[in-house]
C-alpha positions as CSV (number, residue, x, y, z in Angstrom):
1,M,0.0,0.0,0.0
2,G,1.2,3.5,-0.9
3,E,0.9,6.9,0.7
4,R,-0.7,10.0,-0.7
5,L,1.8,11.8,-2.9
6,Q,1.4,15.2,-1.3
7,K,2.1,13.6,2.1
8,I,5.3,12.0,0.8
9,L,6.5,15.3,-0.6
10,S,5.6,17.1,2.6
11,A,7.4,14.5,4.8
12,A,10.5,14.7,2.5
13,G,10.7,18.5,3.2
14,V,9.9,19.4,-0.4
15,A,7.1,21.7,0.5
16,S,4.1,22.0,2.8
17,R,1.2,19.7,2.0
18,R,-0.8,22.5,0.4
19,T,2.1,23.6,-1.7
20,A,2.8,20.0,-2.7
21,E,-0.8,19.7,-3.9
22,T,-0.2,22.8,-6.2
23,L,3.0,21.1,-7.5
24,I,1.0,18.0,-8.4
25,E,-1.7,20.0,-10.1
26,Q,0.9,21.9,-12.1
27,G,2.2,18.7,-13.5
28,R,5.6,19.1,-11.9
29,V,5.6,15.7,-10.1
30,T,6.4,12.3,-11.7
31,V,6.2,8.8,-10.4
32,N,8.3,6.2,-12.2
33,G,8.6,8.6,-15.2
34,R,4.8,9.2,-15.4
35,T,3.5,12.7,-14.7
36,V,0.9,12.7,-12.0
37,T,-1.7,15.6,-11.7
38,E,-4.5,14.0,-9.8
39,L,-4.7,14.8,-6.1
40,G,-5.0,11.7,-3.9
41,S,-2.6,9.6,-6.1
42,K,-0.5,7.3,-4.1
43,A,3.1,6.0,-4.3
44,D,5.6,4.0,-2.3
45,P,8.5,6.3,-1.2
46,G,10.6,3.2,-0.6
47,A,10.1,1.6,-4.0
48,D,8.9,4.3,-6.5
49,D,11.0,6.9,-8.3
50,I,9.4,10.2,-7.3
51,R,10.6,13.4,-8.8
52,V,9.7,17.1,-8.6
53,D,10.9,19.2,-11.6
54,G,13.1,16.2,-12.5
55,R,14.9,16.0,-9.1
56,R,14.6,12.8,-7.2
57,V,12.7,13.0,-3.9
58,R,14.4,11.3,-1.0
59,A,13.3,11.0,2.6
60,P,15.4,13.2,4.8
61,Q,18.0,11.6,7.1
62,R,16.6,13.6,9.9
63,R,14.0,16.4,10.2
64,R,15.3,19.9,11.1
65,Y,13.4,22.4,13.3
66,I,15.1,25.7,13.3
67,L,14.3,28.9,15.2
68,L,15.7,32.0,13.5
69,Y,15.5,35.6,14.5
70,K,14.8,37.2,11.2
71,P,16.3,40.7,10.9
72,R,14.5,43.5,9.0
73,G,15.5,43.6,5.3
74,Y,15.2,39.9,4.6
75,I,12.5,38.1,2.6
76,T,10.7,35.1,4.2
77,T,11.0,32.7,1.2
78,R,13.5,30.3,-0.3
79,S,14.3,32.5,-3.3
80,D,13.4,36.0,-4.4
81,P,13.0,37.1,-8.1
82,Q,14.2,40.5,-7.1
83,H,17.4,39.0,-5.6
84,R,16.8,40.5,-2.2
85,P,18.4,38.6,0.7
86,T,16.3,35.8,2.1
87,V,16.1,33.9,5.4
88,I,17.6,30.9,3.6
89,D,20.7,33.0,2.9
90,L,21.2,33.4,6.6
91,L,20.9,29.7,7.3
92,A,23.3,28.9,4.4
93,K,25.9,31.3,5.8
94,G,25.5,29.5,9.2
95,G,26.2,26.0,7.6
96,V,22.6,24.7,7.2
97,K,22.6,22.4,4.1
98,E,19.3,20.6,4.5
99,Y,16.2,21.6,2.5
100,V,14.1,23.6,4.9
101,Y,11.4,26.2,4.3
102,P,9.8,28.9,6.4
103,V,6.6,28.2,8.4
104,G,4.3,31.1,7.7
105,R,5.2,34.7,6.9
106,L,7.2,37.6,8.4
107,D,7.4,40.5,6.0
108,Y,10.5,42.3,4.7
109,D,10.2,45.2,7.1
110,S,9.4,43.1,10.2
111,E,11.7,41.2,12.5
112,G,11.5,38.5,15.1
113,L,11.1,34.7,15.5
114,L,10.6,32.5,12.5
115,L,10.4,28.7,12.3
116,L,11.9,26.8,9.4
117,T,11.6,23.1,9.0
118,S,11.7,20.0,6.7
119,D,8.7,18.6,8.5
120,G,5.8,19.4,6.1
121,E,3.1,17.8,8.3
122,L,4.0,20.0,11.3
123,A,4.3,23.1,9.1
124,A,0.8,22.5,7.7
125,H,-0.7,22.2,11.2
126,L,1.1,25.4,12.4
127,T,-0.1,27.5,9.5
128,H,-3.7,26.2,9.0
129,P,-6.2,28.7,10.5
130,R,-8.4,26.0,12.0
131,H,-5.6,25.1,14.5
132,G,-5.5,28.7,15.8
133,V,-1.8,28.7,16.7
134,E,-0.9,31.8,18.7
135,R,1.5,34.4,17.4
136,E,2.6,37.2,19.7
137,Y,3.9,40.5,18.4
138,E,5.4,43.6,20.0
139,V,4.3,46.5,17.8
140,R,5.3,50.1,18.1
141,V,2.7,52.4,16.5
142,K,2.2,56.1,15.9
143,G,-0.1,57.7,18.4
144,V,-1.8,55.9,21.3
145,P,-4.8,53.7,20.5
146,D,-7.7,54.3,22.9
147,L,-10.1,51.8,24.4
148,H,-12.4,51.9,21.4
149,D,-9.4,51.2,19.0
150,L,-8.3,48.3,21.2
151,D,-11.9,46.9,21.3
152,R,-12.1,47.0,17.5
153,L,-8.8,45.2,17.1
154,S,-9.8,42.6,19.7
155,R,-13.2,41.9,18.2
156,G,-11.9,41.8,14.6
157,I,-11.5,44.2,11.7
158,S,-12.7,43.8,8.1
159,L,-9.7,43.5,5.8
160,E,-10.3,43.1,2.1
161,G,-13.8,42.1,2.8
162,R,-13.0,39.5,5.4
163,R,-13.1,40.0,9.2
164,T,-10.1,39.1,11.2
165,A,-10.4,36.5,14.0
166,P,-10.7,37.8,17.6
167,A,-7.3,38.8,19.0
168,R,-5.7,39.8,22.3
169,V,-4.5,43.4,22.2
170,E,-3.2,45.7,24.9
171,V,-1.1,48.9,25.2
172,A,2.0,47.9,27.1
173,K,3.8,51.3,27.1
174,V,3.4,54.9,25.9
175,I,6.6,56.5,24.4
176,E,7.2,60.2,24.0
177,A,9.0,60.4,20.7
178,E,10.3,63.6,18.9
179,S,7.6,63.2,16.3
180,G,4.9,62.8,18.9
181,P,3.5,60.1,21.2
182,Q,3.8,56.5,20.2
183,A,2.6,53.3,21.9
184,L,4.1,49.8,22.3
185,V,1.2,47.4,21.7
186,S,1.1,43.7,22.5
187,F,-0.8,41.6,19.8
188,V,-1.7,38.0,20.0
189,I,-3.4,36.7,16.8
190,Y,-4.5,33.3,15.8
191,E,-4.2,33.4,12.0
192,G,-1.5,34.5,9.6
193,R,-2.7,36.7,6.8
194,N,-0.3,38.7,4.7
195,R,0.8,41.8,6.7
196,Q,-2.2,41.3,9.0
197,V,-1.0,43.2,12.0
198,R,0.2,46.2,9.9
199,N,-3.1,46.3,8.1
200,M,-5.1,46.1,11.3
201,C,-3.1,49.0,12.8
202,D,-3.6,51.0,9.5
203,A,-7.3,50.4,9.8
204,I,-7.5,52.2,13.2
205,G,-5.3,55.1,12.1
206,H,-2.2,54.1,14.0
207,P,0.4,52.9,11.5
208,V,3.3,50.6,12.5
209,V,6.7,52.1,13.2
210,R,8.3,48.8,14.1
211,L,7.1,45.2,14.4
212,R,8.7,42.3,16.2
213,R,7.4,38.7,16.6
214,R,8.1,37.5,20.1
215,R,6.4,34.1,20.2
216,I,5.1,31.3,18.0
217,G,2.8,29.0,19.9
218,P,4.8,27.9,23.0
219,I,8.2,28.9,21.4
220,T,9.9,32.0,22.5
221,D,13.6,33.0,23.1
222,E,14.6,36.4,24.5
223,Q,18.3,35.6,24.2
224,I,18.5,35.1,20.5
225,R,19.7,38.1,18.5
226,P,18.9,39.3,15.0
227,G,20.5,37.0,12.4
228,E,21.1,34.2,14.9
229,F,19.4,30.8,14.7
230,R,19.4,27.5,16.6
231,D,17.7,24.1,16.4
232,L,14.7,23.5,18.6
233,T,15.2,21.0,21.5
234,P,13.3,17.7,21.3
235,Q,11.2,19.1,24.2
236,E,10.3,22.2,22.2
237,V,9.4,20.1,19.2
238,A,7.1,18.0,21.3
239,L,5.5,21.1,22.8
240,L,5.0,22.5,19.4
241,R,3.3,19.4,18.1
242,K,1.0,19.3,21.2
243,F,0.2,23.0,20.8
244,S,-0.5,22.8,17.0
245,A,-2.9,19.9,17.7
246,G,-5.0,22.2,20.0
247,D,-4.1,20.6,23.3
248,S,-2.6,23.7,24.8
249,R,-4.4,26.4,22.9
250,S,-5.9,29.3,24.8
251,L,-8.3,31.1,22.6
252,P,-9.9,34.4,23.7
253,P,-13.5,34.5,24.6
254,E,-16.0,35.5,22.0
255,G,-15.8,39.2,21.4
256,G,-12.1,39.5,22.1
257,S,-10.0,40.4,25.1
258,H,-7.4,42.9,26.1
259,A,-5.7,40.3,28.4
260,A,-2.1,39.5,28.1
261,A,-1.0,36.6,25.9
262,A,-1.6,33.2,27.4
263,G,0.0,29.8,26.7
264,A,3.1,27.9,27.6
265,R,6.4,29.5,26.9
266,T,9.7,27.8,26.3
267,T,13.0,29.6,26.3
268,A,16.2,28.7,24.6
269,A,18.3,26.0,26.2
270,R,21.6,27.7,27.1
271,P,25.0,25.8,27.1
272,R,25.5,23.9,30.3
273,S,28.4,24.7,32.6
274,E,29.1,21.1,33.5
275,P,32.1,19.4,31.7
276,A,29.8,16.8,30.0
277,A,28.1,19.6,28.1
278,K,31.2,20.7,26.2
279,S,30.9,18.1,23.5
280,R,27.3,19.0,22.9
281,R,27.6,22.7,22.1
282,R,26.7,22.3,18.4
283,R,23.7,20.2,19.1
284,A,20.0,21.2,18.9
285,G,19.0,23.9,21.4
286,D,22.4,25.0,22.4
287,R,24.2,28.2,21.5
288,P,22.6,30.1,18.6
289,R,24.6,30.5,15.4
290,R,24.8,33.6,13.2
291,G,24.0,33.5,9.5
């Protein structure tokens, strides 16, 4: 018995399951020399010759789960037609050779935590809206949103004809800048539309000055610096799987909430001081590397 072709491609780290379906529909996938375009087609990854754009698909030796602090000025994609620097460039400079791809988006002008993996199944769970995986952002905006603004953001705002899901929003700090007052706003959202937080802030008349993603589900790391990355620990991967399955999700009540972000948090595992740890410094979860 075989497996669904899109599942095989996803498990091999070629693409997320949804993107793999697109590759199949576009006629870019062959099995034993025959082009396959029908979704649901099956194959045996151990016996069949499966190729994408002519390249043989092989199961990865091990799956990678990488946490990167994306600096501003980098594109969250594997390649860019305009030849701008990408997050993959950062990993390549740091010695990552495996085929990994970004989980979700973080736009060119934004910074913060980004997951990259070769595990297509987990990536699909983390990005699908029905799983409601939390993403927490620290956002500096022009002006100071009032209670009415916060309530609108929390309840949901219509963007391009579709209302955003309830969010958690609160003003954490007011800043007196030379150009006028600004506010540091904490956002927790449960979906990942393109430039969603920026567009929500524009909609209430408080455009974003700076945006930083602080947390993805249970994963956070206040020690990692822009351009650095590290592998997740096995414990973090297990937490992420549990969270993406909905076991640890903490959705806001209907109508929204201004409460602070909820949910388990996991910080980076720092290098141990014991002698036994010296040989493990390059292993998953230890000292971040710079791209």
